[in-house]
Structures are given as structure tokens and as C-alpha cells.
N, C-alpha and C positions, 0 to 999 in steps of 0.2 A: 128455518126459511124454504129449503127445497122443497119441503113437502108441501109449504102453502103452496109453492107455484105448480105443484104437479097437480094438485087439486083444481086449481082455476083452469089449468089449461084442460084438464079433463072435462070441467064445466063447460069452457067455452066449446070444447067439439059435442057436446050436447048430452053427456051421460050426466044420469040421474046419482043423488047422492048416494042410494044405495049401490048403484054399479061402480061409484067412486071408493064407495068405503070398501067393498070386497076386491076392488082392484089393489086398492092400496093396504089392505089388512087392517083398517082401523074402524072404529064404532062411528056409525052414521052422525052421534052428537058432534064428536071431533071434526066432521066434515062440513057439518052444520057452521060450526064455530068458526073454522077457517074460510069460509065461505063470506064471512061476516067481516074479515079483515084479517090483514097479517097478525101474527101473534106478535104480542109485546114482549120484548127484551125485559126482563127483569133478573134484580139480582137481588137472590135470596141469603140476606146477612144472618147469622146465626149468632145469638147474643153468648159474649162470654161468658164464661163462667166466674161467679163473684169471689173474691176471694174473702174469707175471713183473718179478721185481723189476730 
């Protein structure tokens, strides 16, 4: 969430997507995704191994 807030703050200061990406050392695609909205918290559950009888 901190990264999202940094991206938004830099955009509000007038920085371009490329400038934000360079400053935060991330890809432009990631910056664009973050500018569309905050990342959703997802919990990835790994399936438990099936036990054979």
C-alpha cells in the first residue's frame, strides 16, 4: 500500500509515468496499474496435498 501511495503522490506532483517508474525503480506497466486503483489484497491458498488411502 505504501508503494501505491508514493505513486499517487508523485502523479499529483505532476510527474509522468516514466519518471515515477524510474524514481521508484519499477516498470511503467506496474505504475499504470497502480494509477488505476489500489492493489487488492488477495490471499493465495495453496491446495493441500491429497493423501492416498
